[in-house]
MIMI-89802 format. One record per residue (C-alpha): residue number from 1; residue in one letter; x, y negated, z. Coordinates in nm, 3 decimals, padded with zeros to 5 digits, always signed. Last residue first. Layout:
<atoms>
sero->NUM lumti->a x->X y->Y z->Z
...
</atoms>
This chain:
<atoms>
sero->254 lumti->i x->-06.893 y->+01.868 z->-06.500
sero->253 lumti->s x->-07.023 y->+01.500 z->-06.610
sero->252 lumti->k x->-06.867 y->+01.209 z->-06.418
sero->251 lumti->v x->-07.050 y->+00.958 z->-06.248
sero->250 lumti->l x->-06.888 y->+00.663 z->-06.170
sero->249 lumti->v x->-07.042 y->+00.425 z->-05.900
sero->248 lumti->r x->-07.060 y->+00.028 z->-06.004
sero->247 lumti->g x->-06.934 y->-00.198 z->-05.736
sero->246 lumti->s x->-06.687 y->-00.376 z->-05.986
sero->245 lumti->f x->-06.438 y->-00.387 z->-05.708
sero->244 lumti->i x->-06.526 y->-00.014 z->-05.642
sero->243 lumti->n x->-06.553 y->+00.095 z->-05.970
sero->242 lumti->k x->-06.252 y->-00.063 z->-06.069
sero->241 lumti->r x->-06.059 y->+00.079 z->-05.831
sero->240 lumti->k x->-06.157 y->+00.415 z->-05.868
sero->239 lumti->e x->-06.112 y->+00.443 z->-06.267
sero->238 lumti->e x->-05.747 y->+00.310 z->-06.207
sero->237 lumti->g x->-05.666 y->+00.556 z->-05.977
sero->236 lumti->e x->-05.807 y->+00.829 z->-06.207
sero->235 lumti->k x->-05.558 y->+00.725 z->-06.448
sero->234 lumti->n x->-05.264 y->+00.695 z->-06.234
sero->233 lumti->r x->-05.277 y->+01.018 z->-06.089
sero->232 lumti->l x->-05.426 y->+00.999 z->-05.764
sero->231 lumti->e x->-05.190 y->+00.926 z->-05.491
sero->230 lumti->d x->-04.938 y->+01.233 z->-05.212
sero->229 lumti->d x->-04.830 y->+01.026 z->-04.929
sero->228 lumti->l x->-04.534 y->+00.770 z->-04.949
sero->227 lumti->l x->-04.714 y->+00.503 z->-04.789
sero->226 lumti->f x->-04.819 y->+00.678 z->-04.520
sero->225 lumti->i x->-04.557 y->+00.818 z->-04.428
sero->224 lumti->s x->-04.370 y->+00.518 z->-04.417
sero->223 lumti->i x->-04.667 y->+00.386 z->-04.240
sero->222 lumti->r x->-04.576 y->+00.653 z->-03.933
sero->221 lumti->d x->-04.251 y->+00.626 z->-03.922
sero->220 lumti->f x->-04.253 y->+00.247 z->-03.897
sero->219 lumti->s x->-04.449 y->+00.239 z->-03.629
sero->218 lumti->v x->-04.261 y->+00.480 z->-03.394
sero->217 lumti->k x->-03.930 y->+00.234 z->-03.505
sero->216 lumti->v x->-04.155 y->-00.091 z->-03.395
sero->215 lumti->q x->-04.243 y->+00.074 z->-03.103
sero->214 lumti->i x->-03.846 y->+00.163 z->-02.998
sero->213 lumti->l x->-03.770 y->-00.178 z->-03.073
sero->212 lumti->i x->-04.003 y->-00.287 z->-02.839
sero->211 lumti->s x->-03.904 y->-00.071 z->-02.561
sero->210 lumti->i x->-03.544 y->-00.199 z->-02.622
sero->209 lumti->a x->-03.625 y->-00.589 z->-02.620
sero->208 lumti->d x->-03.837 y->-00.507 z->-02.290
sero->207 lumti->p x->-03.510 y->-00.294 z->-02.122
sero->206 lumti->i x->-03.268 y->-00.601 z->-02.271
sero->205 lumti->m x->-03.510 y->-00.881 z->-02.117
sero->204 lumti->r x->-03.395 y->-00.894 z->-01.712
sero->203 lumti->v x->-03.017 y->-00.853 z->-01.829
sero->202 lumti->p x->-03.060 y->-01.120 z->-02.087
sero->201 lumti->e x->-03.210 y->-01.341 z->-01.779
sero->200 lumti->a x->-02.980 y->-01.217 z->-01.523
sero->199 lumti->m x->-02.613 y->-01.283 z->-01.724
sero->198 lumti->s x->-02.639 y->-01.612 z->-01.650
sero->197 lumti->r x->-02.643 y->-01.525 z->-01.278
sero->196 lumti->l x->-02.329 y->-01.312 z->-01.285
sero->195 lumti->t x->-02.123 y->-01.661 z->-01.430
sero->194 lumti->t x->-02.278 y->-01.790 z->-01.162
sero->193 lumti->p x->-02.222 y->-01.534 z->-00.836
sero->192 lumti->v x->-01.876 y->-01.541 z->-00.984
sero->191 lumti->k x->-01.767 y->-01.913 z->-00.958
sero->190 lumti->f x->-01.914 y->-01.956 z->-00.599
sero->189 lumti->i x->-01.708 y->-01.702 z->-00.441
sero->188 lumti->t x->-01.371 y->-01.771 z->-00.707
sero->187 lumti->g x->-01.401 y->-02.142 z->-00.617
sero->186 lumti->a x->-01.470 y->-02.071 z->-00.238
sero->185 lumti->n x->-01.159 y->-01.892 z->-00.175
sero->184 lumti->m x->-01.073 y->-01.496 z->-00.239
sero->183 lumti->p x->-00.760 y->-01.598 z->-00.460
sero->182 lumti->a x->-00.750 y->-01.452 z->-00.844
sero->181 lumti->s x->-00.642 y->-01.142 z->-00.949
sero->180 lumti->g x->-00.480 y->-00.976 z->-00.625
sero->179 lumti->f x->-00.578 y->-00.634 z->-00.796
sero->178 lumti->l x->-00.747 y->-00.461 z->-00.512
sero->177 lumti->v x->-00.932 y->-00.755 z->-00.366
sero->176 lumti->c x->-01.019 y->-00.924 z->-00.681
sero->175 lumti->g x->-01.145 y->-00.569 z->-00.767
sero->174 lumti->l x->-01.340 y->-00.530 z->-00.461
sero->173 lumti->f x->-01.487 y->-00.840 z->-00.531
sero->172 lumti->v x->-01.588 y->-00.769 z->-00.896
sero->171 lumti->v x->-01.737 y->-00.453 z->-00.742
sero->170 lumti->s x->-01.975 y->-00.651 z->-00.544
sero->169 lumti->s x->-02.070 y->-00.886 z->-00.858
sero->168 lumti->v x->-02.153 y->-00.571 z->-01.052
sero->167 lumti->i x->-02.336 y->-00.403 z->-00.803
sero->166 lumti->l x->-02.576 y->-00.715 z->-00.745
sero->165 lumti->p x->-02.540 y->-00.803 z->-01.128
sero->164 lumti->s x->-02.686 y->-00.415 z->-01.173
sero->163 lumti->i x->-03.010 y->-00.446 z->-00.926
sero->162 lumti->w x->-03.199 y->-00.635 z->-01.194
sero->161 lumti->y x->-03.150 y->-00.349 z->-01.478
sero->160 lumti->f x->-03.246 y->-00.121 z->-01.265
sero->159 lumti->v x->-03.534 y->-00.225 z->-01.161
sero->158 lumti->t x->-03.597 y->-00.258 z->-01.482
sero->157 lumti->g x->-03.514 y->+00.077 z->-01.627
sero->156 lumti->y x->-03.740 y->+00.233 z->-01.341
sero->155 lumti->a x->-04.039 y->+00.015 z->-01.456
sero->154 lumti->r x->-04.002 y->+00.110 z->-01.814
sero->153 lumti->l x->-03.981 y->+00.473 z->-01.692
sero->152 lumti->f x->-04.311 y->+00.391 z->-01.519
sero->151 lumti->q x->-04.457 y->+00.211 z->-01.820
sero->150 lumti->q x->-04.414 y->+00.479 z->-02.053
sero->149 lumti->k x->-04.515 y->+00.776 z->-01.805
sero->148 lumti->s x->-04.840 y->+00.570 z->-01.783
sero->147 lumti->p x->-04.849 y->+00.498 z->-02.175
sero->146 lumti->w x->-04.852 y->+00.884 z->-02.198
sero->145 lumti->k x->-05.136 y->+00.954 z->-02.030
sero->144 lumti->l x->-05.387 y->+00.736 z->-02.130
sero->143 lumti->e x->-05.387 y->+00.897 z->-02.508
sero->142 lumti->n x->-05.493 y->+01.234 z->-02.286
sero->141 lumti->d x->-05.773 y->+01.066 z->-02.103
sero->140 lumti->r x->-05.892 y->+00.926 z->-02.372
sero->139 lumti->l x->-05.907 y->+01.249 z->-02.535
sero->138 lumti->s x->-06.081 y->+01.387 z->-02.227
sero->137 lumti->e x->-06.311 y->+01.132 z->-02.289
sero->136 lumti->i x->-06.407 y->+01.160 z->-02.648
sero->135 lumti->l x->-06.484 y->+01.536 z->-02.568
sero->134 lumti->s x->-06.683 y->+01.426 z->-02.283
sero->133 lumti->k x->-06.936 y->+01.177 z->-02.504
sero->132 lumti->f x->-06.911 y->+01.517 z->-02.744
sero->131 lumti->k x->-07.081 y->+01.788 z->-02.483
sero->130 lumti->e x->-07.290 y->+01.453 z->-02.349
sero->129 lumti->e x->-07.427 y->+01.348 z->-02.667
sero->128 lumti->w x->-07.492 y->+01.689 z->-02.796
sero->127 lumti->s x->-07.889 y->+01.626 z->-02.792
sero->126 lumti->q x->-07.897 y->+01.859 z->-03.141
sero->125 lumti->l x->-08.093 y->+01.580 z->-03.304
sero->124 lumti->k x->-07.870 y->+01.324 z->-03.167
sero->123 lumti->i x->-07.561 y->+01.497 z->-03.285
sero->122 lumti->i x->-07.665 y->+01.517 z->-03.611
sero->121 lumti->k x->-07.799 y->+01.140 z->-03.695
sero->120 lumti->m x->-07.418 y->+01.099 z->-03.524
sero->119 lumti->s x->-07.235 y->+01.275 z->-03.760
sero->118 lumti->n x->-07.036 y->+00.988 z->-03.929
sero->117 lumti->l x->-06.979 y->+00.821 z->-03.546
sero->116 lumti->i x->-06.891 y->+01.177 z->-03.414
sero->115 lumti->e x->-06.639 y->+01.232 z->-03.713
sero->114 lumti->s x->-06.479 y->+00.839 z->-03.619
sero->113 lumti->t x->-06.480 y->+00.879 z->-03.260
sero->112 lumti->a x->-06.225 y->+01.249 z->-03.339
sero->111 lumti->r x->-06.064 y->+01.077 z->-03.602
sero->110 lumti->l x->-05.976 y->+00.741 z->-03.345
sero->109 lumti->r x->-05.911 y->+00.977 z->-03.037
sero->108 lumti->e x->-05.674 y->+01.202 z->-03.257
sero->107 lumti->d x->-05.487 y->+00.894 z->-03.398
sero->106 lumti->q x->-05.466 y->+00.764 z->-03.065
sero->105 lumti->s x->-05.295 y->+01.092 z->-02.925
sero->104 lumti->i x->-05.062 y->+01.064 z->-03.180
sero->103 lumti->m x->-04.942 y->+00.715 z->-03.130
sero->102 lumti->f x->-04.930 y->+00.813 z->-02.706
sero->101 lumti->q x->-04.696 y->+01.143 z->-02.854
sero->100 lumti->s x->-04.499 y->+00.904 z->-03.054
sero->99 lumti->q x->-04.474 y->+00.621 z->-02.764
sero->98 lumti->y x->-04.367 y->+00.895 z->-02.513
sero->97 lumti->k x->-04.115 y->+01.008 z->-02.729
sero->96 lumti->q x->-03.967 y->+00.668 z->-02.816
sero->95 lumti->m x->-03.972 y->+00.617 z->-02.439
sero->94 lumti->i x->-03.773 y->+00.983 z->-02.376
sero->93 lumti->k x->-03.512 y->+00.856 z->-02.576
sero->92 lumti->a x->-03.475 y->+00.512 z->-02.444
sero->91 lumti->l x->-03.391 y->+00.662 z->-02.119
sero->90 lumti->p x->-03.163 y->+00.901 z->-02.281
sero->89 lumti->m x->-02.972 y->+00.601 z->-02.386
sero->88 lumti->n x->-03.015 y->+00.369 z->-02.101
sero->87 lumti->l x->-02.793 y->+00.567 z->-01.850
sero->86 lumti->f x->-02.479 y->+00.490 z->-02.104
sero->85 lumti->g x->-02.496 y->+00.135 z->-02.069
sero->84 lumti->c x->-02.577 y->+00.128 z->-01.646
sero->83 lumti->i x->-02.279 y->+00.333 z->-01.683
sero->82 lumti->v x->-02.027 y->+00.034 z->-01.922
sero->81 lumti->l x->-02.225 y->-00.211 z->-01.688
sero->80 lumti->p x->-02.079 y->-00.012 z->-01.362
sero->79 lumti->v x->-01.730 y->+00.022 z->-01.498
sero->78 lumti->i x->-01.739 y->-00.385 z->-01.688
sero->77 lumti->g x->-01.698 y->-00.500 z->-01.287
sero->76 lumti->a x->-01.383 y->-00.315 z->-01.234
sero->75 lumti->i x->-01.251 y->-00.530 z->-01.535
sero->74 lumti->a x->-01.331 y->-00.828 z->-01.390
sero->73 lumti->g x->-01.061 y->-00.782 z->-01.141
sero->72 lumti->v x->-00.787 y->-00.836 z->-01.464
sero->71 lumti->g x->-00.904 y->-01.211 z->-01.424
sero->70 lumti->v x->-01.090 y->-01.346 z->-01.172
sero->69 lumti->v x->-01.235 y->-01.672 z->-01.364
sero->68 lumti->s x->-01.151 y->-01.628 z->-01.712
sero->67 lumti->f x->-01.261 y->-01.252 z->-01.724
sero->66 lumti->l x->-01.585 y->-01.353 z->-01.611
sero->65 lumti->v x->-01.616 y->-01.620 z->-01.860
sero->64 lumti->g x->-01.574 y->-01.326 z->-02.090
sero->63 lumti->i x->-01.827 y->-01.113 z->-01.949
sero->62 lumti->s x->-02.037 y->-01.416 z->-01.982
sero->61 lumti->m x->-01.982 y->-01.366 z->-02.364
sero->60 lumti->f x->-02.043 y->-01.072 z->-02.382
sero->59 lumti->i x->-02.373 y->-01.024 z->-02.202
sero->58 lumti->q x->-02.446 y->-01.378 z->-02.438
sero->57 lumti->l x->-02.406 y->-01.162 z->-02.716
sero->56 lumti->v x->-02.585 y->-00.874 z->-02.627
sero->55 lumti->l x->-02.905 y->-01.077 z->-02.575
sero->54 lumti->s x->-02.823 y->-01.265 z->-02.926
sero->53 lumti->w x->-02.890 y->-00.918 z->-03.032
sero->52 lumti->t x->-03.138 y->-00.860 z->-02.909
sero->51 lumti->l x->-03.334 y->-01.159 z->-02.962
sero->50 lumti->h x->-03.286 y->-01.134 z->-03.313
sero->49 lumti->f x->-03.450 y->-00.818 z->-03.351
sero->48 lumti->w x->-03.756 y->-00.897 z->-03.114
sero->47 lumti->r x->-03.797 y->-01.207 z->-03.324
sero->46 lumti->p x->-03.783 y->-00.987 z->-03.663
sero->45 lumti->f x->-03.970 y->-00.681 z->-03.542
sero->44 lumti->e x->-04.298 y->-00.871 z->-03.457
sero->43 lumti->g x->-04.447 y->-00.787 z->-03.788
sero->42 lumti->l x->-04.320 y->-00.421 z->-03.742
sero->41 lumti->r x->-04.568 y->-00.430 z->-03.447
sero->40 lumti->y x->-04.844 y->-00.589 z->-03.621
sero->39 lumti->a x->-04.856 y->-00.325 z->-03.961
sero->38 lumti->d x->-04.862 y->-00.054 z->-03.647
sero->37 lumti->v x->-05.103 y->-00.159 z->-03.425
sero->36 lumti->a x->-05.420 y->-00.351 z->-03.644
sero->35 lumti->i x->-05.334 y->-00.205 z->-04.027
sero->34 lumti->y x->-05.187 y->+00.127 z->-03.935
sero->33 lumti->n x->-05.492 y->+00.206 z->-03.666
sero->32 lumti->v x->-05.693 y->+00.071 z->-03.961
sero->31 lumti->i x->-05.539 y->+00.340 z->-04.154
sero->30 lumti->e x->-05.637 y->+00.629 z->-03.866
sero->29 lumti->g x->-05.955 y->+00.505 z->-03.784
sero->28 lumti->s x->-06.049 y->+00.607 z->-04.145
sero->27 lumti->s x->-05.883 y->+00.922 z->-04.154
sero->26 lumti->h x->-05.518 y->+00.971 z->-04.289
sero->25 lumti->r x->-05.405 y->+01.376 z->-04.349
sero->24 lumti->r x->-05.758 y->+01.458 z->-04.493
sero->23 lumti->r x->-05.733 y->+01.171 z->-04.710
sero->22 lumti->g x->-05.386 y->+01.280 z->-04.829
sero->21 lumti->l x->-05.542 y->+01.587 z->-04.965
sero->20 lumti->c x->-05.785 y->+01.403 z->-05.136
sero->19 lumti->s x->-05.565 y->+01.131 z->-05.341
sero->18 lumti->l x->-05.471 y->+00.822 z->-05.159
sero->17 lumti->k x->-05.493 y->+00.540 z->-05.399
sero->16 lumti->l x->-05.723 y->+00.322 z->-05.310
sero->15 lumti->q x->-05.563 y->+00.368 z->-04.924
sero->14 lumti->k x->-05.248 y->+00.254 z->-05.107
sero->13 lumti->q x->-05.357 y->-00.072 z->-05.165
sero->12 lumti->y x->-05.496 y->-00.118 z->-04.822
sero->11 lumti->v x->-05.175 y->-00.002 z->-04.675
sero->10 lumti->a x->-04.955 y->-00.227 z->-04.879
sero->9 lumti->v x->-05.191 y->-00.516 z->-04.834
sero->8 lumti->m x->-05.150 y->-00.478 z->-04.397
sero->7 lumti->l x->-04.755 y->-00.449 z->-04.475
sero->6 lumti->a x->-04.754 y->-00.760 z->-04.666
sero->5 lumti->l x->-04.949 y->-00.943 z->-04.413
sero->4 lumti->r x->-04.733 y->-00.830 z->-04.124
sero->3 lumti->m x->-04.362 y->-00.913 z->-04.332
sero->2 lumti->r x->-04.566 y->-01.244 z->-04.411
sero->1 lumti->m x->-04.617 y->-01.299 z->-04.014
</atoms>
């Protein structure tokens, strides 16, 4: 919560000091998006960060328990886990790309909506309502295209991780038979699924955690670009802030 509030204050103070060129690059709709969406996601980062490393730690502890139960036969079960990890890397990159495109499309829609609302009198006068309505709808359709692709990839990752315990348990039993590291009795047969079941929750949560961390990375880049944008000179910025807070308009003679 403190991080979110600090970012909201930083964005607000930055928009008071933006130069004319910076205001062209960041519309009012985008600035609202920085506060409403990006600051919220960055505020959720600590919780998901600690959840991610704790899930990874839980998986490694489960692997250690698995080694203590079946011995060398657990090595065969690690191979599918490593393969799953490598297959998840390109998936995460694609999801990051889709998230970036979604935020860009959202900014374009907000910018167009803000400009249309500011020019509503002219649009009404010229009877251009349907034209601009179709423009907003097309931008909205383009915006919704990226979340649908992202959700499809997330569903693929979730299914992939849900079936991984079944694959791992089958490979572990096969390794026990090949290496003869543990007797195939009732104790081994019941202990292995129980150990793998303790990995089910981390395996289920890891795709969601990775998705959230990708969104946090995109939001961090967006806010960083905004906070590092051009500013007014100190004197002009101070005069502007004084005029805003005092409710006066400063008129300069040219």
